[in-house]
C-alpha positions as a printed Julia matrix, in Angstrom:
180×3 Matrix{Float64}:
 14.93  -15.6   40.77
 16.08  -17.19  37.44
 18.08  -15.16  35.04
 15.82  -13.85  32.21
 15.94  -15.76  28.83
 17.77  -13.68  26.39
 16.61  -13.54  22.79
 18.95  -11.57  20.49
 19.09  -10.62  16.77
 20.4   -13.08  14.37
 24.08  -13.35  14.22
 25.85  -14.57  10.94
 28.75  -15.7   13.1
 26.46  -18.57  14.48
 26.98  -20.33  11.1
 30.72  -19.97  11.45
 30.64  -21.15  14.9
 28.63  -24.2   13.94
 31.23  -25.14  11.13
 33.98  -24.95  13.77
 32.04  -27.11  16.24
 31.21  -29.59  13.38
 34.86  -30.03  12.48
 35.6   -30.73  16.16
 32.88  -33.09  16.68
 33.73  -34.88  13.38
 37.3   -35.18  14.42
 36.24  -36.58  17.8
 33.65  -39.05  16.52
 35.27  -39.95  13.23
 33.19  -42.21  10.92
 30.54  -42.79  13.55
 29.16  -39.22  13.01
 26.96  -39.88   9.78
 25.29  -36.4    9.94
 26.05  -33.16  11.9
 23.3   -30.62  11.45
 22.84  -27.09  12.8
 19.39  -26.89  14.03
 17.14  -24.51  16.2
 16.83  -20.8   15.65
 20.56  -19.94  15.25
 20.4   -22.07  12.01
 17.71  -19.88  10.44
 19.03  -16.68   8.67
 17.41  -13.65  10.16
 15.9   -15.45  13.11
 16.18  -13.98  16.61
 17.36  -16.65  19.03
 18.94  -17.45  22.3
 22.64  -17.35  21.48
 23.14  -21.03  21.88
 23.83  -23.09  18.89
 22.02  -26.53  18.69
 23.71  -29.34  16.8
 22.31  -32.67  16.02
 24.9   -35.47  15.61
 23.54  -38.49  14.1
 25.74  -41.38  14.87
 25.79  -45.19  13.9
 26.27  -47.16  15.9
 24.59  -45.41  18.75
 26.47  -46.28  21.94
 26.1   -45.89  25.58
 26.46  -42.66  27.49
 29.78  -43.65  28.98
 31.38  -43.78  25.48
 30.28  -40.14  24.62
 31.4   -39.08  28.03
 34.8   -40.57  27.46
 35.13  -38.8   24.04
 33.83  -35.22  25.01
 36.05  -33.41  27.53
 34.07  -32.92  30.64
 35.6   -29.41  31.26
 34.2   -28.33  27.87
 31.05  -30.52  27.53
 28.57  -31.11  30.35
 26.05  -33.9   30.06
 22.58  -32.94  30.86
 19.98  -35.64  31.82
 16.89  -34.93  29.85
 14.85  -38.12  30.32
 14.55  -38.33  26.44
 15.11  -41.79  25.06
 17.74  -42.3   22.24
 19.35  -39.0   22.82
 22.22  -37.67  24.9
 22.43  -33.9   25.42
 25.79  -32.05  26.15
 26.06  -28.44  26.83
 29.27  -26.91  25.5
 30.9   -24.13  27.49
 33.35  -21.69  25.92
 35.26  -19.46  28.52
 32.71  -20.45  30.96
 29.82  -19.31  28.83
 27.05  -21.84  27.47
 27.45  -21.67  23.77
 26.17  -24.91  22.35
 23.78  -27.79  22.75
 25.14  -31.05  21.35
 22.39  -33.72  20.82
 23.81  -37.18  20.02
 21.17  -39.33  18.45
 21.03  -42.61  16.39
 21.3   -42.11  12.73
 18.68  -44.16  10.93
 16.31  -43.84   7.87
 14.01  -41.35   9.81
 16.84  -38.88  10.72
 16.29  -36.57   7.9
 12.58  -36.28   8.6
 13.08  -35.42  12.37
 10.74  -32.47  13.26
 13.71  -30.26  14.24
 15.1   -30.47  10.67
 11.75  -30.08   8.97
 11.07  -27.02  11.1
 14.46  -25.37  10.27
 14.14  -26.14   6.52
 10.47  -24.77   6.44
 11.46  -21.48   8.12
 14.35  -21.13   5.77
 12.04  -21.23   2.89
  9.33  -19.11   4.38
 10.96  -15.84   5.78
  7.48  -14.27   6.65
  7.22  -16.92   9.39
 10.79  -16.01  10.72
  9.51  -12.57  11.83
  6.31  -14.12  13.41
  8.33  -16.76  15.2
 10.75  -13.75  16.42
  7.54  -12.19  18.04
  6.47  -15.55  19.76
  9.97  -15.94  21.06
 10.15  -12.49  22.43
  6.73  -12.55  24.11
  7.68  -16.18  25.57
 11.03  -15.01  26.99
  9.24  -12.02  28.72
  6.42  -14.2   30.13
  8.28  -17.34  31.35
 10.0   -15.91  34.3
 13.44  -17.4   33.33
 12.04  -21.0   33.11
 13.66  -22.5   30.22
 11.09  -25.38  29.94
  8.25  -22.83  30.28
  9.79  -20.83  27.46
 10.06  -23.76  25.14
  6.55  -25.07  25.99
  5.04  -21.61  25.41
  6.13  -21.68  21.76
  4.56  -25.21  21.27
  1.55  -23.78  19.15
  3.62  -21.9   16.59
  6.1   -24.77  16.25
  3.45  -27.43  15.88
  1.86  -25.18  13.13
  5.09  -25.04  11.17
  6.0   -28.69  11.7
  2.53  -29.74  10.39
  2.92  -27.46   7.33
  6.45  -28.98   6.82
  5.31  -32.66   7.22
  2.04  -32.08   4.93
  4.33  -30.49   2.4
  6.49  -33.61   2.25
  3.66  -36.0    2.43
  4.59  -37.18   5.93
  2.24  -38.13   8.68
  1.51  -35.48  11.23
  3.25  -35.83  14.58
  3.21  -34.19  17.94
  6.38  -31.97  18.15
  7.22  -33.36  21.67
  7.44  -36.83  20.36
 11.14  -37.94  20.17
C-alpha cells in the first residue's frame, strides 16, 4: 500500500526555504533563469499543504534535458518524467527527504499568466478561499489511497473555480487547468 499523502499546517519556514533554493538555482543557472517563482500551496500564507516546495524556473533560452541534468547534481535533484511538453521536473532531496519540486519551463510573454501563478496570487488575495482549499486538500488526501495523481485530480473542481475567477479578474480567456 502506498504511503498516505500528508497535508500539514502552513509553515512560515517554507518561504525561507524557497529563498535559499532560489539563490542556489540562480547561481547554477545564471542569467538564463529569468524568473524563479514559489508556486503551489506552500507559497500561500496560511495554506495547509504537502510539505514540498514547488518552484517554477522560467529560463531563456529553454534547452534540452541533458543540459539541465548536467547542471543539477543528480544526488540532490532527481529528474521525473511527466510527459508534459515544454517542462522538466526535478525533485530535490534534502537528507534523503523529498523537499522541493523544481519545474524548469521556457520563459516567454505568457509566463506571468500561467494558471499556477494566477492561482497562487488569487488565493493570496482571498484568504477565505485558503480555508476552503485546506478542507478540499484534507478530504482529497484521505480519499485518494496514497495515489498522488488521484489526489491532484480530486482537487480539480476547486482549482478550476479559482483559476477561472483569477483569469476573469484579469480579462484573460478561460483555460482548462490541465493545459500546459
